[in-house]
Structures are given as structure tokens and as C-alpha cells.
C-alpha positions as CSV (number, residue, x, y, z in Angstrom):
1,X,-8.1,-56.9,112.4
2,X,-6.8,-53.4,112.7
3,X,-8.6,-50.4,113.9
4,X,-8.4,-48.9,110.4
5,X,-10.1,-51.8,108.7
6,X,-12.9,-52.0,111.3
7,X,-13.5,-48.3,111.0
8,X,-13.5,-48.6,107.2
9,X,-16.1,-51.4,107.3
10,X,-18.3,-49.5,109.7
11,X,-18.1,-46.4,107.4
12,X,-18.9,-48.7,104.4
13,X,-21.9,-50.2,106.2
14,X,-23.1,-46.7,107.2
15,X,-22.7,-45.4,103.7
16,X,-24.8,-48.3,102.3
17,X,-27.5,-47.7,104.9
18,X,-27.6,-43.9,104.1
19,X,-27.8,-44.6,100.4
20,X,-30.7,-47.1,101.0
21,X,-32.5,-44.6,103.1
22,X,-32.1,-41.8,100.5
23,X,-33.3,-44.2,97.8
24,X,-36.4,-44.9,99.8
25,X,-37.1,-41.2,100.4
26,X,-36.8,-40.5,96.7
27,X,-39.3,-43.3,96.1
28,X,-41.8,-41.7,98.5
29,X,-41.3,-38.3,96.8
30,X,-41.9,-39.9,93.4
31,X,-45.4,-41.0,94.5
32,X,-46.5,-37.3,95.0
33,X,-49.3,-36.5,92.5
34,X,-50.0,-40.0,91.2
35,X,-53.4,-40.8,89.7
36,X,-55.1,-44.2,90.4
37,X,-54.8,-46.2,87.2
38,X,-58.6,-46.8,87.1
39,X,-59.1,-43.0,86.8
40,X,-56.9,-42.5,83.7
41,X,-58.6,-41.2,80.6
42,X,-57.6,-41.1,77.0
43,X,-55.5,-38.2,75.9
44,X,-54.8,-37.0,79.4
45,X,-51.3,-36.4,81.0
46,X,-51.0,-38.7,84.0
47,X,-48.5,-39.9,86.5
48,X,-49.4,-43.4,87.7
49,X,-47.7,-46.0,90.0
50,X,-48.1,-49.7,90.2
51,X,-46.6,-53.1,90.1
52,X,-45.3,-54.7,86.9
53,X,-47.7,-57.7,86.3
54,X,-46.6,-58.8,82.9
55,X,-43.7,-58.1,80.5
56,X,-43.2,-59.1,76.9
57,X,-41.3,-58.1,73.8
58,X,-43.6,-57.3,70.9
59,X,-42.9,-56.3,67.3
60,X,-44.0,-52.7,66.6
61,X,-44.5,-51.4,63.1
62,X,-41.9,-52.9,60.9
63,X,-39.3,-55.0,62.8
64,X,-39.0,-52.6,65.7
65,X,-39.0,-54.4,69.0
66,X,-40.9,-52.9,71.9
67,X,-41.1,-53.8,75.6
68,X,-44.7,-53.9,76.7
69,X,-45.6,-54.0,80.4
70,X,-48.8,-54.3,82.2
71,X,-48.7,-52.0,85.2
72,X,-51.4,-52.5,87.8
73,X,-52.6,-50.9,91.0
74,X,-55.7,-51.7,93.1
75,X,-57.9,-49.7,90.7
76,X,-56.9,-51.3,87.4
77,X,-54.2,-51.9,84.8
78,X,-52.5,-50.0,82.1
79,X,-50.2,-51.0,79.1
80,X,-46.9,-49.3,79.1
81,X,-44.8,-49.4,75.9
82,X,-41.1,-48.7,75.4
83,X,-40.4,-48.5,71.7
84,X,-37.1,-49.9,70.5
85,X,-36.4,-51.5,73.9
86,X,-36.1,-55.1,74.8
87,X,-35.3,-54.5,78.5
88,X,-35.0,-51.8,81.1
89,X,-32.2,-52.2,83.6
90,X,-33.5,-53.4,87.0
91,X,-37.0,-54.0,85.8
92,X,-38.6,-57.4,86.4
93,X,-42.0,-58.8,87.3
94,X,-43.2,-57.5,90.6
95,X,-41.1,-54.3,90.3
96,X,-42.7,-51.1,91.6
97,X,-42.7,-48.4,88.9
98,X,-43.9,-44.8,88.5
99,X,-44.6,-43.7,84.9
100,X,-45.6,-40.3,83.5
101,X,-46.9,-39.5,80.1
102,X,-49.8,-39.0,77.7
103,X,-52.5,-41.7,77.7
104,X,-53.1,-43.1,74.3
105,X,-54.6,-46.3,72.9
106,X,-52.8,-49.5,71.8
107,X,-54.8,-52.4,70.5
108,X,-58.0,-51.0,72.0
109,X,-56.5,-50.5,75.5
110,X,-55.3,-47.5,77.3
111,X,-51.5,-47.2,77.1
112,X,-48.5,-44.9,77.8
113,X,-45.9,-44.9,75.0
114,X,-42.3,-44.1,75.9
115,X,-43.2,-42.5,79.3
116,X,-40.8,-41.1,81.8
117,X,-40.3,-43.7,84.4
118,X,-38.8,-44.3,87.8
119,X,-38.2,-47.6,89.6
120,X,-39.2,-47.7,93.2
121,X,-37.8,-49.8,96.0
122,X,-40.1,-52.7,96.8
123,X,-40.4,-51.6,100.4
124,X,-42.1,-48.3,99.3
125,X,-45.8,-48.9,99.7
126,X,-47.8,-48.1,96.6
127,X,-50.9,-45.9,96.9
128,X,-54.3,-47.6,96.9
């Protein structure tokens, strides 16, 4: 193995480590100002963080698919609806997610509809 290829691999490994560290820092910053899910109230603007506990594609209105998630933290759960979406890239059961939007009601449950969202690295600890 030549010196150049070893140096190139070391540089690549360092770059990957730097990117992972930056992603984690962004995740910690995203948690600033979050409200516990159990404290959310109807018609309030909130930023909440939690773990995706359930995912399903539901019809909405007339033939519009929507991705519905149950997002939960230690204080409760909240329905999150993405209208016109069947998937969100990188999102799966157990993902850590921060969402921000207006709390409304869907099927007699508090919900956020089409919120701004950010996926978090799993190693970022969610607030309690």
C-alpha cells in the first residue's frame, strides 16, 4: 500500500468522524426549546422531541395518502401527520425526531399536521 493511499484512507476516516460529530452537535442544538409532549395544548405552537412509536399510511379526505406517526417521550404521545406522504427518507420505528408546528386535533387526539421536522442521531439523548 502506498503512502498516498494510506493518507487518503486516514483523511476519509477523519472526514467521516468529523461529519458524525457535527451531525451529533446539530442534534443537540435541535433540542433547544423543546416542550414535553405531555404539556402540549390545543392551538399552541410547539417544538417537541420524541421517539417514533408507530407509523402507518392512512387515507386523508378523498384518496390523499398521509403518513401518520405516533411520537412519544416520557410524558406522553402525539400524532404527527404528513399529508400527501407515504414515507419520509430515513424515518423508521424508533427514530428520534424533533417536530415543530401548531397543535390541532385529528380523530379526537392532539396532532401536528405537516410540521417542520428534523431527524436526530439515535445517540442523541432525548429530554425527559
